[in-house]
Every structure is written in structure tokens, then in C-alpha cells.
N, C-alpha and C positions, 0 to 999 in steps of 0.2 A: 684609325689609331689616334691616340692622344698626342699632345706635344711631349716628346721624349728626348732627353739628353743626359749625358754623363758629364759631370764636372771634373776635369782632370788636367793636370800639368806635371811634367817631369821635374819642374823646379819645386823646391821646398820654400816655406815661408811666404806663400802667396795667398794665404787665407782661403784655401780650397773649401774647407768645410763651412766656414762662415759665409762664403759666397753662396754655397748651396742653400744654407738656411735663409739667407736674405732674398735670394731669387724665389725660393719657395713661398715666402711670405708675400713678396711682391705679386706673384701669380694669384695667391689667395685673395689679395685685395683687388685684383682685377675681376674677381667673381668666379674663378675656376676652382674645381675640386682638385686638390693637390695631394699627391703621394710622393714622399721621398724615401729612398731605400738606402740604408746605411750598410755598405759593404766593407767598412773599415773596422778591424778588430782592436785597434789601439784604444787606449783609455780616453784620450781627448778627442772624442769623435762626436758625430751628430746625435747619437743616442744619449750621450751625457748632456750635450748642449740643450736638447729639448726635454731633459729630465724624464726619460723613459727607460732607465737602466734596469728596472726590476726584472730579475730572472736571467740576465745576460750571462751570469756565471754558473747557472744551474745546468749541469750536464744532462738532466732528464727533461728539461724544458723543450717544447717544440720550437723550432726556429727555421729560418729560410734554408739553411744548409741541408737539413733533413728533407725538405721538399725537393731541393735540387737533386739530391741523391735518390729520390724515389722512395724515401722512408719517412713520410710525414707522421707527426705525432698528434695531429689534429687538423682542423679546418684551416685553410690558408687565411681566411678573413680574420681568424682569431689572433693571428700574429700582429695585426696592425693596431697601433695605438693612436689616439687623437691627442692633440696639444691645445693649449689655450689660445694659440694663434691661428686656429682654423686650418691647421696642416695635419695630415695623417702621416705617420712614419712607420716604416717596417724596420724595427731596430736591429742593431748589431747583436751578435752573440759570440761568445768565446770560441765556438766551434769553427768560426770563419778562419781562424788561424790554421786549421787543418784542411781548409777547403781544397787546395790543390791536390794534396796527398789522397784525400778521400775520393775526389772526383776521378783521379787516375785509377784508383782501385776499382771503382765502379766500371770504368772504361774497360779494364782488363777482364772483368767478369762478363760484361756484355759481349765482348769479342769472343771469349771462350764459348759462350752460348750461341755464337753464330749470328748475333744481332748487330745491326749498324748502330754506331754511337758517335755523335759529334760532341766532343768535350766543350765546345764553345757555345753551343746553342741551348744548353740546359736551362739557364735562367730565362732565356727567351721563351722556351716551352712552358715553364712554370707560370710566367706572368701572363702571356697572351693566349696560349693554347689551352692550358689546363684550368686556369682560374679567371680568364676573361677580365683582367684588370681594366681593360679599355672601356668596359661598360660602366664602371664606377668612377673613373677619374679622367679629368681633362688634361692634366699635366702629371708626368711621372719623371722624377729626377733621381739619378743614382750618384751617390758619393762613394767612390771606390777607394781601396788602399792605393798608396802612391806607387807601389811596386808593379812593374810590368810583368804580370803573370796571368795564369788562367782566369782568375777571378776578375781582373780588369778586362780581359778579352770577352768574358761573358757579359759584362756590363755594356761594352761597346757593341757587341753583337745584338744585344737586346734593344738598345736605343738607336743605334746607327748614326748618332749625332753627338758631337762633343761641344762643350763650352770650355774654353781654355783660359783660365786666369794666368797672367804673366806679369813681369816687371820690365820697365824700360831700361834694360841693361843687356850687356853681351850675353850673359847667362840666360836671360829670357829669350833672346833670339835663338840661341843654341837649343833650348828646350822646345821651342816651336818647330825648329827644323827636325828634331828627333820625333816629335809628335806627328809631323807630316809623313816622315818615313814609316812610322808605325801604322798609320792609317792606309797608306799606299800598300803596305805589305798585307794588311788584313783584307783590304778590298780585293787584292789579287788572289790571295790564298783561299779566302772563304767565299768568294763570288758574291759579295754584297757591296752595296754602295755606302761608304762611310764618309762623313764630312764634318767640318768644323762650322758651327752656326755662328759663333762669336768668339772674338778675342777680347778679353777684359784686362786692362792694365791697372794694377794697384801701385800706389806709391809714386805716381807720376808727378814730377816736379817741373819747375820752369828753368832748369839749368840747360846749358847748351848741349851737354852730354845726353840728358834725357830727351830733349827735343830731337836730337839726331837719331837716337834709337827708336823713338816713337814714329818718326818719318819712315825709317827703314821697315818697321813692322807694318805700318799702314800701307806702304807700297807693296810689300810681299804678301801680306795676309788680310789686311783690312781690320780695323779695330771698331768694335761696337761702342766702346766708351772708355775713358780714362778717368781714374779717381785718384785724388791725392793721398798723402799719408794719413790714415785714420786709425792708427794703432789703438788709441785710447777707446774709441767707439767699438772697434772690432774686438779688442781684448775684454771689454766689459761685458760682452755677450755671454761669456762663460760664467760670470758671477750672476747675471740676470737670468741665465738659462733660457735664452730666447734670441730673437733676431735683433738686428741693429734698430729696427723700428721700435721694438719694445724698450731698448736701452734709451733711446732719445725721447720717446713719447712719455715714458714713465720716469725719466730722470735718474737712471741708475749711474752711480759713481762710487768707486771703491767698495763695491758690493752692497751698497745701500740704495734703496729706492727713494726717489724724490729729492736727491741731493745734487743732481747734475745741472749745470747751467746750460741753457739751450743756445747753441751757436749756429750762426747762419751757414757756416761751411758744412756742418753735419746735416742740416736740413737739405742743403744742396746735394750731399752725398746720397741721402735717401731718395731724392728726386732722380738722381742718376740711376740708382738701382731700379727704380720703377721704369725709367726709360729703357734700360737694358732688357727688362722683362717684356716691355712692349715691342722692342726690336726682335726678340726671339719669337714672340707670337706672330709678328709679321712674316718672319722667315718661314714659319709653318703655314702661312696663309690662313690664319684663323682670326675671327672677329672677337674683339674684347666684349665680354658680357657686360662690364660696367667700368666706369672711370675710377681708378684707384685714388684714395685720398690719404692725407696725413692728419693725425689727431693732435694738432698743435695750435689751433686757432687762437686760443686765449692765453698762450704762453708768451713771456717776454723773451725776445731773441737778442743776443749780443753778437758783435762781429768778432 
């Protein structure tokens, strides 16, 4: 099996989707073949971020939901789009909004026909059993909707591993507690082993309050890395329609390429993202195909 994980947190505003994009790009720079799966039907999602929205609102277009329901409109491989950053993406579709209702309808039909049906393992079956995604990709990352519903459970069942972005605050601690309870429940009820591979802290400062929460989280869960406030860099990803690596290396600022001043703290942030990706690779006991690099050698850096 490839390196597989779902990026999820109960807290909002922790850059879940941008973390997914950045880790995917980091793995691509490590030499891995990477697939990201967008299970979020909201407008500001991974599909928009990587500029692969064509057909997402076409009700007749083939999409992942059709395959999960056993009613594909074409070959699975035709769903996948490639990006300029050497990442493949299985994009979102508006039908994801009806995922739970449609899956429950199929469950009722299968049960009436006397067939066994596990509502939580359908994405697992589509990826690993029916289409052998593990033969084409070294890393598969899922970015689900934030709501705790059947679609999220399908993502967790398929990957068995979570990466949890959080914030050094009481709300962040509470969300990690809730996530721990969710995983315990899934492990017990579904008979599978589910774990958290990494906790990532965003917006970490040097205040006494932040240090206290970071220490609490470290003691209870362990933290892969902490990164400071990088709203400008993360927010610019939506205008650049790409990862933070693209933003910094191509100098995106206010929606224009080549206008951003290169700052050492942002270079440090990219290096931390690469370190987190390496941490995850080590968690899966996999060797790095190559050492990742940044394309900033000739640029002037300011503090």
C-alpha cells in the first residue's frame, strides 16, 4: 500500500485544504507519485486551488460519487487530472453534496436484495480493490469535508491514518480530544486500526499562552511541527492557484506573479513543510526517492 492519510480537524480556520496541497507538493518534490482526492463540495476547495474545476457542476459528468455508488460513467483513471506542480488530483463534484443520501439509498437497495453492504468501506473498495490505485501512486491524500458524516468516515476507512492540523489554543486541544474519540469509536465499531500520524500546529507564536498549549499538546499527542502565522503566504495560494511553494518561488503577491519579496521566515516555512512530509514518510517506514529542493537559489532574501 502507498503512504495514505486524510487531512482533517474539527476546528475551522486551520488551513486544512492548503495543508493538503502543500504536503502533496512536498511529497512530489521527494520524488513520489502523488494523488490527492478532493471530497469537499464547497467552492473554496482543493479542486479550485489547483484549477481543475471544469465539469464539477455538470450533472452528467462522470465523478467519484458515481463510482462509489456502483454507477460509473466511464473509466476511473479518466477522472484524474494532472497539475503543473506534478500532482494528480481527483477533483470534487457537486454530487458530493448528496453523497450521504445517495449512499444510504444504495445501502437500502442492497439490503433489500439480500446483499451485505458496508456504507463505510465503499471508497476503500473503489480505490484499492476495483481500481488498484496503489499500483500507480506512492502517496494518496484525502481532503474531506469538515463535517463528521459518512463521507468523512469513508475517507478515514480508506486511509486508516490522519494528519491533524490544529492551533495552539484551548479550542485546538478540544478538537484533538474530539478527534481522538472519533478514531476510538471507528476502531471499535469497524474493527480497523486508525491512528494519527502527525499533529501540525499553525499560527504558533511565542506567547506564554501559546507555549502552554503547545506543551500540553506535545505531552498528550506529540507534535510533528509548529509553524507561525503565515496568512499572507497561505491566502495567496488561492490567487496563484497552487501550493505555497509556487507562491514563494514565483513571487505571487496580491494576485500578481513576480511581485512578492522573498522573506526568510517564508523560506523557513517551506522547509518545515518538507520536514513534516519527511516525518510522515518515516512514519510509514518508506525511503525517500530523492532529496527535495527549493528553487530560490538566485533570489534576494530579506528578514
